[in-house]
C-alpha positions as a printed NumPy array, in Angstrom:
array([[ 63.088,   4.875,  -9.719],
       [ 65.069,   7.733,  -8.37 ],
       [ 64.089,  10.48 , -11.169],
       [ 60.145,   9.949, -10.74 ],
       [ 60.458,  10.211,  -6.644],
       [ 62.657,  13.076,  -6.906],
       [ 59.83 ,  15.818,  -7.445],
       [ 61.604,  18.801,  -6.554],
       [ 64.186,  18.025,  -8.089],
       [ 62.575,  17.054, -11.096],
       [ 61.226,  20.684, -11.436],
       [ 64.248,  22.218, -10.36 ],
       [ 65.635,  20.701, -13.431],
       [ 63.116,  21.184, -15.934],
       [ 62.723,  25.017, -15.087],
       [ 66.636,  25.474, -15.852],
       [ 68.358,  23.056, -18.02 ],
       [ 65.865,  23.736, -20.417],
       [ 66.927,  27.431, -20.961],
       [ 70.429,  26.588, -20.938],
       [ 70.494,  23.715, -23.253],
       [ 68.056,  25.675, -25.906],
       [ 65.378,  28.381, -26.118],
       [ 61.845,  27.024, -27.231],
       [ 60.986,  28.109, -30.536],
       [ 57.964,  30.173, -29.261],
       [ 60.074,  32.47 , -26.463],
       [ 62.981,  32.901, -29.645],
       [ 59.971,  33.529, -31.974],
       [ 58.939,  36.633, -29.829],
       [ 62.428,  38.078, -30.068],
       [ 62.729,  39.101, -33.536],
       [ 63.571,  42.685, -34.209],
       [ 66.818,  44.655, -32.658],
       [ 64.882,  45.88 , -29.9  ],
       [ 63.404,  42.416, -28.774],
       [ 67.35 ,  40.689, -29.025],
       [ 68.151,  43.508, -26.519],
       [ 64.961,  42.781, -24.04 ],
       [ 65.901,  38.546, -23.981],
       [ 69.613,  39.298, -23.451],
       [ 68.876,  41.711, -20.286],
       [ 66.615,  38.922, -18.743],
       [ 69.016,  36.545, -18.906],
       [ 71.753,  38.702, -17.453],
       [ 72.472,  39.065, -13.628],
       [ 72.036,  43.656, -13.165],
       [ 74.759,  42.492, -10.46 ],
       [ 77.53 ,  40.503, -12.069],
       [ 76.789,  40.547, -16.146],
       [ 76.411,  37.016, -15.426],
       [ 74.473,  34.581, -16.942],
       [ 71.462,  33.911, -14.795],
       [ 67.937,  32.846, -15.451],
       [ 66.064,  34.67 , -11.869],
       [ 64.869,  37.622, -14.4  ],
       [ 64.198,  35.328, -16.929],
       [ 61.333,  33.141, -14.774],
       [ 60.14 ,  36.613, -13.051],
       [ 59.338,  38.381, -16.42 ],
       [ 57.772,  35.068, -18.119],
       [ 55.349,  34.737, -15.374],
       [ 56.736,  31.217, -14.208],
       [ 56.41 ,  29.668, -17.211],
       [ 59.06 ,  28.156, -18.216],
       [ 59.748,  25.069, -21.173],
       [ 61.702,  22.232, -20.925],
       [ 64.035,  19.717, -21.759],
       [ 66.008,  17.635, -18.982],
       [ 68.555,  15.245, -19.675],
       [ 68.246,  11.541, -17.254],
       [ 71.276,   9.682, -15.645],
       [ 69.976,   6.99 , -13.726],
       [ 71.893,   4.191, -13.852],
       [ 69.006,   2.113, -13.093],
       [ 67.05 ,   3.835, -16.259],
       [ 70.027,   2.983, -18.24 ],
       [ 72.016,   5.482, -17.924],
       [ 70.848,   7.733, -20.294],
       [ 67.271,   9.811, -20.95 ],
       [ 65.226,  12.336, -22.082],
       [ 62.607,  14.465, -20.311],
       [ 60.152,  17.388, -21.223],
       [ 58.011,  19.686, -19.25 ],
       [ 56.558,  22.391, -18.978],
       [ 56.668,  24.34 , -15.74 ],
       [ 54.894,  27.483, -13.458],
       [ 56.489,  28.504, -10.719],
       [ 55.185,  31.339,  -8.748],
       [ 57.39 ,  32.75 ,  -6.08 ],
       [ 55.999,  34.066,  -2.847],
       [ 55.493,  37.917,  -1.935],
       [ 56.88 ,  37.945,   1.472],
       [ 54.648,  38.131,   4.338],
       [ 54.94 ,  41.065,   6.631],
       [ 54.551,  39.28 ,   9.684],
       [ 55.811,  35.69 ,   8.259],
       [ 60.01 ,  35.17 ,   9.51 ],
       [ 62.041,  32.643,   7.388],
       [ 62.036,  31.329,   3.957],
       [ 58.857,  30.521,   1.737],
       [ 59.328,  28.432,  -1.19 ],
       [ 56.934,  29.145,  -4.046],
       [ 54.51 ,  27.55 ,  -5.246],
       [ 55.59 ,  25.03 ,  -8.855],
       [ 53.585,  23.096, -11.029],
       [ 55.038,  20.45 , -13.216],
       [ 53.722,  18.489, -16.191],
       [ 56.894,  15.558, -17.181],
       [ 56.684,  12.926, -20.042],
       [ 60.119,  11.001, -20.198],
       [ 61.915,   8.438, -22.366],
       [ 65.287,   6.321, -21.619],
       [ 67.37 ,   4.203, -22.899],
       [ 66.284,   0.972, -21.484],
       [ 62.556,   1.384, -23.09 ],
       [ 61.062,   2.952, -19.45 ],
       [ 58.842,   6.009, -20.026],
       [ 56.2  ,   7.907, -18.274],
       [ 53.972,  10.771, -18.225],
       [ 52.716,  12.517, -15.293],
       [ 52.492,  16.203, -13.118],
       [ 51.996,  17.237,  -9.955],
       [ 52.31 ,  20.511,  -7.78 ],
       [ 53.673,  21.643,  -4.589],
       [ 52.879,  24.989,  -3.113],
       [ 51.609,  26.337,  -0.219],
       [ 49.27 ,  29.627,   2.123],
       [ 51.502,  31.03 ,   3.721],
       [ 48.801,  32.9  ,   6.019],
       [ 47.06 ,  29.953,   6.947],
       [ 50.163,  27.402,   7.459],
       [ 49.165,  24.711,   4.936],
       [ 51.61 ,  23.084,   2.165],
       [ 50.165,  20.47 ,   0.02 ],
       [ 51.365,  18.732,  -2.801],
       [ 49.725,  16.545,  -5.382],
       [ 50.45 ,  14.543,  -8.264],
       [ 49.41 ,  11.547, -10.442],
       [ 51.304,   9.813, -13.466],
       [ 51.644,   6.711, -16.352],
       [ 54.584,   4.64 , -16.381],
       [ 56.05 ,   1.657, -18.274],
       [ 59.758,   1.266, -16.233],
       [ 62.1  ,  -1.367, -17.014],
       [ 64.272,  -2.149, -13.617],
       [ 66.711,  -4.655, -12.25 ],
       [ 66.425,  -6.41 ,  -9.324],
       [ 69.234,  -7.971,  -7.49 ],
       [ 69.308, -11.433,  -4.596],
       [ 71.923, -13.409,  -3.181],
       [ 71.5  , -17.438,  -3.921],
       [ 71.453, -20.98 ,  -2.944],
       [ 74.998, -20.914,  -3.966],
       [ 76.137, -17.763,  -2.723],
       [ 76.028, -15.476,  -5.693],
       [ 73.987, -12.949,  -6.715],
       [ 71.947, -13.302,  -9.432],
       [ 69.884, -10.137, -11.435],
       [ 65.85 , -10.21 , -12.836],
       [ 64.662,  -8.291, -14.981],
       [ 61.308,  -7.136, -15.049],
       [ 58.657,  -4.169, -16.46 ],
       [ 56.481,  -2.172, -14.439],
       [ 53.047,  -0.669, -15.512],
       [ 52.148,   1.491, -13.112],
       [ 49.309,   4.573, -12.062],
       [ 50.217,   6.208,  -9.107],
       [ 47.964,   8.831,  -7.228],
       [ 49.908,  10.765,  -4.818],
       [ 48.286,  13.753,  -2.543],
       [ 49.919,  15.24 ,   0.741],
       [ 48.733,  18.579,   2.755],
       [ 50.248,  19.351,   5.953],
       [ 49.606,  22.472,   8.511],
       [ 52.4  ,  23.853,  11.14 ],
       [ 51.736,  23.914,  14.605],
       [ 51.909,  27.502,  15.886],
       [ 55.307,  28.998,  17.142],
       [ 57.212,  25.706,  16.326],
       [ 58.456,  25.868,  12.273],
       [ 56.803,  22.356,  12.383],
       [ 54.443,  20.609,  10.076],
       [ 52.21 ,  17.908,  10.632],
       [ 50.954,  16.094,   7.69 ],
       [ 49.028,  13.226,   6.402],
       [ 49.65 ,  12.239,   2.649],
       [ 48.138,   9.122,   0.545],
       [ 49.574,   6.993,  -2.754],
       [ 47.672,   4.85 ,  -4.222],
       [ 48.43 ,   3.049,  -7.325],
       [ 47.738,   0.088,  -9.738],
       [ 50.438,  -1.961, -10.609],
       [ 51.176,  -4.53 , -13.308],
       [ 54.148,  -6.759, -13.358],
       [ 56.009,  -8.649, -16.086],
       [ 59.229, -10.269, -16.463],
       [ 61.773, -10.009, -18.867],
       [ 63.358, -13.47 , -18.335],
       [ 62.09 , -16.417, -19.183],
       [ 61.6  , -19.543, -16.607],
       [ 59.628, -19.769, -13.311],
       [ 59.069, -16.374, -10.766],
       [ 62.234, -16.601,  -7.946],
       [ 61.097, -17.508,  -4.709],
       [ 61.125, -14.102,  -3.686],
       [ 58.003, -13.241,  -5.268],
       [ 54.518, -14.281,  -4.97 ],
       [ 51.75 , -14.254,  -7.729],
       [ 50.215, -11.639,  -5.833],
       [ 52.4  ,  -8.98 ,  -6.839],
       [ 52.471,  -9.292, -10.277],
       [ 48.896,  -7.695, -10.169],
       [ 47.946,  -5.565,  -7.498],
       [ 47.053,  -2.357,  -5.622],
       [ 49.045,  -0.43 ,  -3.297],
       [ 46.716,   2.188,  -1.432],
       [ 49.651,   4.021,   1.527],
       [ 48.472,   6.102,   4.587],
       [ 50.946,   7.956,   5.691],
       [ 51.5  ,  10.546,   8.824],
       [ 54.502,  12.806,   9.041],
       [ 56.436,  15.459,  10.645],
       [ 58.25 ,  17.734,   8.603],
       [ 60.856,  20.593,  10.667],
       [ 62.425,  22.761,   7.368],
       [ 64.609,  25.168,   8.324],
       [ 66.959,  25.387,   4.907],
       [ 67.36 ,  29.253,   3.84 ],
       [ 66.149,  27.304,   0.589],
       [ 65.063,  24.457,  -1.214],
       [ 66.662,  24.281,  -3.962],
       [ 70.572,  24.515,  -2.746],
       [ 70.878,  25.204,   0.64 ],
       [ 73.749,  27.421,   2.203],
       [ 72.516,  27.289,   5.918],
       [ 69.508,  25.291,   7.636],
       [ 68.516,  21.963,   9.218],
       [ 65.933,  19.919,   7.898],
       [ 64.425,  17.009,   9.788],
       [ 61.316,  14.443,   8.855],
       [ 59.861,  11.531,  10.169],
       [ 57.458,   9.587,   8.129],
       [ 55.341,   6.619,   9.348],
       [ 53.154,   5.018,   6.343],
       [ 50.791,   1.833,   6.451],
       [ 49.102,  -0.328,   3.99 ],
       [ 46.276,  -2.29 ,   4.618],
       [ 42.852,  -3.346,   3.295],
       [ 41.139,  -0.328,   4.817],
       [ 43.397,   1.751,   3.102],
       [ 42.993,   0.59 ,  -0.389],
       [ 45.981,  -1.896,  -0.422],
       [ 46.303,  -5.724,  -1.302],
       [ 49.24 ,  -5.811,   1.154],
       [ 49.574,  -5.437,   4.882],
       [ 52.797,  -3.896,   5.746],
       [ 53.873,  -0.67 ,   7.518],
       [ 57.076,   1.911,   6.727],
       [ 58.88 ,   4.373,   8.99 ],
       [ 61.04 ,   6.302,   7.632],
       [ 64.035,   9.09 ,   9.161],
       [ 65.221,  11.897,   7.176],
       [ 68.026,  14.488,   8.056],
       [ 69.772,  16.873,   6.304],
       [ 71.985,  19.704,   7.819],
       [ 74.107,  22.553,   6.325],
       [ 75.971,  24.51 ,   7.444],
       [ 79.195,  27.2  ,   6.776],
       [ 83.044,  26.288,   7.818],
       [ 83.938,  29.897,   6.306],
       [ 82.001,  32.482,   3.714],
       [ 83.126,  30.259,   0.563],
       [ 82.788,  26.521,   2.026],
       [ 79.579,  25.022,   2.484],
       [ 79.407,  21.637,   4.582],
       [ 76.512,  19.411,   4.2  ],
       [ 75.432,  15.812,   6.66 ],
       [ 72.555,  13.691,   5.042],
       [ 71.208,  10.817,   7.311],
       [ 68.606,   8.34 ,   6.067],
       [ 66.574,   5.453,   7.696],
       [ 64.467,   2.956,   6.421],
       [ 62.934,   0.208,   7.678],
       [ 60.167,  -1.67 ,   7.055],
       [ 57.64 ,  -4.163,   8.66 ],
       [ 55.72 ,  -7.642,   7.995],
       [ 55.825,  -8.107,   4.094],
       [ 55.36 ,  -5.215,   1.222],
       [ 55.819,  -6.54 ,  -2.411],
       [ 59.68 ,  -7.122,  -3.357],
       [ 59.611,  -3.413,  -5.749],
       [ 58.514,  -1.622,  -2.127],
       [ 61.332,  -2.784,  -0.278],
       [ 63.684,  -0.288,   1.089],
       [ 66.914,   0.717,  -0.833],
       [ 69.995,   2.442,  -0.981],
       [ 69.538,   5.836,  -2.321],
       [ 73.436,   7.209,  -3.195],
       [ 74.893,   8.137,  -6.625],
       [ 76.885,   5.965,  -8.301],
       [ 74.859,   2.889,  -7.081],
       [ 71.776,   2.226,  -9.41 ],
       [ 68.451,   2.642,  -7.484],
       [ 67.19 ,  -0.468,  -6.277],
       [ 70.068,  -2.568,  -6.03 ],
       [ 70.65 ,  -2.688,  -2.847],
       [ 67.737,  -3.744,  -0.872],
       [ 66.559,  -5.377,   2.103],
       [ 64.334,  -4.41 ,   5.373],
       [ 66.084,  -1.604,   6.573],
       [ 68.571,   0.67 ,   5.524],
       [ 70.877,   3.29 ,   6.472],
       [ 72.5  ,   6.109,   4.889],
       [ 74.938,   8.712,   5.798],
       [ 76.752,  10.805,   3.308],
       [ 78.85 ,  14.447,   3.329],
       [ 78.972,  16.728,   0.732],
       [ 81.445,  20.169,   0.441],
       [ 80.623,  22.802,  -1.427],
       [ 83.729,  24.919,  -1.964],
       [ 82.897,  28.493,  -4.186],
       [ 86.156,  29.536,  -6.245],
       [ 83.326,  32.723,  -6.799],
       [ 80.348,  34.079,  -6.941],
       [ 79.066,  31.476,  -9.969],
       [ 80.829,  28.85 , -10.072],
       [ 81.851,  25.645,  -6.939],
       [ 83.426,  22.596,  -6.708],
       [ 81.711,  20.014,  -5.021],
       [ 82.862,  16.912,  -3.168],
       [ 80.815,  13.641,  -1.513],
       [ 81.711,  10.348,   0.472],
       [ 78.971,   7.852,   1.532],
       [ 78.404,   4.507,   3.34 ],
       [ 75.333,   2.839,   3.505],
       [ 74.072,  -0.799,   5.266],
       [ 71.399,  -2.86 ,   3.963],
       [ 69.791,  -5.264,   6.35 ],
       [ 67.885,  -8.221,   5.688],
       [ 65.633, -10.562,   7.564],
       [ 67.324, -12.593,  10.136],
       [ 71.134, -11.28 ,   9.142],
       [ 73.298,  -9.831,  12.104],
       [ 75.177,  -6.095,  11.659],
       [ 78.403,  -7.608,  10.903],
       [ 76.613,  -9.399,   7.749],
       [ 74.331,  -6.833,   6.578],
       [ 75.747,  -5.735,   3.27 ],
       [ 77.987,  -2.782,   3.454],
       [ 78.246,  -0.098,   0.49 ],
       [ 80.075,   3.277,  -0.27 ],
       [ 80.005,   5.787,  -2.61 ],
       [ 82.921,   8.743,  -3.426],
       [ 82.754,  11.686,  -6.196],
       [ 82.293,  14.961,  -6.95 ],
       [ 81.643,  17.784,  -9.501],
       [ 81.012,  21.053, -10.897],
       [ 78.035,  23.768, -10.053],
       [ 77.253,  27.619, -11.722],
       [ 74.774,  29.214,  -9.144],
       [ 72.171,  29.465, -12.596],
       [ 69.809,  31.622, -10.732],
       [ 70.82 ,  33.739,  -8.042],
       [ 67.428,  34.926,  -6.365],
       [ 66.217,  31.144,  -6.275],
       [ 69.64 ,  30.124,  -4.877],
       [ 69.792,  27.546,  -7.913],
       [ 73.266,  26.307,  -8.747],
       [ 72.895,  23.493, -11.562],
       [ 76.067,  20.952, -12.501],
       [ 77.259,  17.646, -13.294],
       [ 78.867,  14.759, -10.318],
       [ 80.626,  11.962, -11.338],
       [ 80.408,   9.258,  -8.376],
       [ 81.876,   6.129,  -8.018],
       [ 79.886,   2.908,  -6.024],
       [ 81.417,  -0.438,  -5.422],
       [ 80.51 ,  -2.002,  -8.56 ],
       [ 79.82 ,   1.136, -10.975],
       [ 80.48 ,   4.777, -11.564],
       [ 77.852,   6.917, -11.946],
       [ 77.435,  10.793, -13.952],
       [ 74.704,  13.294, -12.506],
       [ 72.854,  15.933, -13.678],
       [ 72.391,  18.22 ,  -9.941],
       [ 69.782,  21.197, -10.164],
       [ 69.299,  22.558,  -6.281],
       [ 70.547,  19.929,  -4.467],
       [ 71.213,  15.905,  -5.308],
       [ 69.431,  15.233,  -1.439],
       [ 66.338,  17.031,  -1.966],
       [ 63.281,  14.847,  -1.708]])
């Protein structure tokens, strides 16, 4: 469920796609006279180059933007729509604080996709810069249809389709370690989940009856060091995130397992108009989580949950070439490896992706570039509307 987990990417899409696709009726209804129309025209134009730019519109609208968004995740049917009211509150520069301070963002969302999946929810990400505190909260109700794949005895691969009814609640808070730019934090997620097979016959061996109706209570500890110059579309900087989570009876979970996740995103300019990015990710699970929470490879061109295992490793590079101050071309190439218990390194599944796309700098003040990517995986193609950066988590 890539589109649900990527909260910052969802927020970005909601803010800027809505204005590019259509202005909502309440906004237009206030701009009926000539003076109003001129004012609106000025709000969506950059004062530096006169090009389409939404920075001033967001600021003058007190951060509120109504949203229409397109969902292109292959695992959710390849097409869907979402609507979301959004509020973005840029932070004023702190006199004694160096570096970039992200804005506070509040969002609601409702979505419907081609394979019958739907969800409603909302969340907020914010900070108290003077106190060195960041937080995220969110809740949703989701009815999602997903396919899972397993190798069967004859060596072939079989697809199993399931419906998931979920009610997740998430909260995260972190505190900066003084004079380090390193944040240490706690997070907790609780989700009640009902799983229903969308196929006839008995359940496959990799699923137990306990997993069909269960509670997940996940407590996590993390370290986050983020020196990117934007949470949206970075031009330079490094982010390192380490996360350890546990599920047990005392955390409110029906399962007993642990996870370890590592993430590195590095952006650096090779030339003034050439930005290079490197992504490294590792996900590991210990003991026995429910089948739908096994780590999976997340790369463009590969459906979510397509390649699962006890450990997944991903490396991807993305190159952005700025043709003008507004328009850019993007190319990317990635590799992933999935390890299953008792499999050697050589027997582990290998997958790849490659592709390209374009970007338009739609909000210069927020360093936001938006565009479309087309990607090829081992056995499928995918297309993606990207706001900010595809690697945002």
